[in-house]
TIVEXRO-445560 format. One record per residue (C-alpha): x, z, y; chain. Coordinates in pm, 1 decimal, decimal comma, padded with zeros to 6 digits. Each point is the difference from the previous one (the first is absolute). Example, Ala and Ser with C-alpha at 12.3 -4.5 7.8 and 13.67 -1.06 7.14 Angstrom:
2
NODE 01230,0 00780,0 -00450,0 A
NODE 00137,0 -00066,0 00344,0 A
This chain:
81
NODE 00059,7 -00540,9 00358,8 A
NODE 00201,2 00194,9 00253,7 A
NODE 00338,2 00157,2 -00056,6 A
NODE 00072,3 00354,7 00109,0 A
NODE 00348,7 00147,9 00029,0 A
NODE 00043,7 00375,6 00022,6 A
NODE 00330,1 00118,4 00140,4 A
NODE 00159,8 00344,8 -00016,4 A
NODE -00212,7 00119,5 -00289,8 A
NODE 00104,8 00348,2 -00106,5 A
NODE 00187,0 -00005,6 -00333,9 A
NODE -00209,8 00286,4 -00135,8 A
NODE -00318,7 -00183,7 00084,2 A
NODE 00133,1 -00315,5 -00160,4 A
NODE 00083,2 00192,2 -00317,6 A
NODE -00351,9 00144,7 -00013,9 A
NODE -00141,8 -00347,6 00049,7 A
NODE 00212,5 -00133,0 -00284,9 A
NODE -00123,3 00278,1 -00233,1 A
NODE -00362,6 -00051,2 00102,2 A
NODE 00027,3 -00374,7 -00057,4 A
NODE 00149,1 00058,3 -00344,6 A
NODE -00281,0 00242,9 -00087,5 A
NODE -00254,2 -00268,8 00086,7 A
NODE 00195,2 -00279,2 -00171,0 A
NODE 00052,5 -00192,9 00323,0 A
NODE 00287,1 -00116,7 00212,9 A
NODE 00074,9 00196,5 00314,6 A
NODE -00138,6 -00287,5 00203,6 A
NODE -00325,3 -00004,0 -00197,5 A
NODE -00024,2 00377,7 00031,7 A
NODE 00034,0 -00019,2 00378,5 A
NODE -00273,9 -00264,4 00009,3 A
NODE -00227,0 00223,5 -00208,4 A
NODE 00070,9 00303,5 00222,0 A
NODE -00070,7 -00196,6 00317,6 A
NODE -00317,9 -00153,7 -00141,9 A
NODE -00123,9 00342,9 -00108,9 A
NODE 00081,5 00164,3 00333,1 A
NODE -00140,4 -00276,5 00217,2 A
NODE -00314,4 -00096,0 -00190,3 A
NODE -00298,6 00174,3 00153,1 A
NODE -00266,2 00130,5 -00235,1 A
NODE -00341,1 -00156,5 00034,4 A
NODE -00221,9 00212,0 00221,7 A
NODE -00273,0 00182,7 -00179,6 A
NODE -00236,9 00286,1 00062,4 A
NODE 00151,1 00314,2 00148,0 A
NODE 00041,4 00326,6 -00183,8 A
NODE -00318,4 00148,7 00148,6 A
NODE -00204,2 -00297,2 -00117,4 A
NODE 00151,1 00019,9 -00347,6 A
NODE -00076,9 00373,7 -00026,1 A
NODE -00357,3 -00054,1 00120,4 A
NODE -00049,2 -00281,8 -00254,3 A
NODE 00146,5 00206,2 -00284,4 A
NODE -00227,8 00297,4 00066,9 A
NODE -00308,5 -00195,4 00111,0 A
NODE -00200,1 00116,2 -00302,8 A
NODE 00050,3 00366,0 00101,6 A
NODE -00220,0 -00032,3 00305,3 A
NODE 00064,7 00068,2 00366,8 A
NODE 00367,8 00063,5 00067,3 A
NODE -00047,5 00068,0 00368,2 A
NODE 00268,4 00236,8 00123,4 A
NODE -00155,0 00058,7 00341,0 A
NODE -00161,5 00342,2 00040,5 A
NODE -00373,1 -00010,8 00068,6 A
NODE -00082,3 -00005,2 00369,5 A
NODE -00174,4 00299,5 00150,3 A
NODE -00319,1 -00043,6 00195,6 A
NODE 00112,3 00255,4 00259,0 A
NODE 00295,2 -00038,3 00232,4 A
NODE 00309,1 00213,9 -00037,6 A
NODE 00009,6 00304,2 00230,7 A
NODE 00293,0 00147,1 00184,3 A
NODE 00153,8 00311,1 -00154,8 A
NODE -00105,9 00334,5 00144,4 A
NODE 00271,7 00260,6 00029,7 A
NODE -00073,3 00373,0 00002,1 A
NODE 00186,1 00217,5 00245,1 A
């Protein structure tokens, strides 16, 4: 295991760390380890939000959000004088 030394830690931050550690029933050192592990552990990749929405509403039918395409081409606007 590695050792990490943090210098010039703000006293207010240290006090908050001490309170947080006490709330979780851990030492300050254990609390810092838990904070670092939580912050640096990447979640496992999964399906994106769009895929999850499509899966959830798959029984509803077509969820296409694209407007239907027209057979004719768009025309330029005609301005009256």
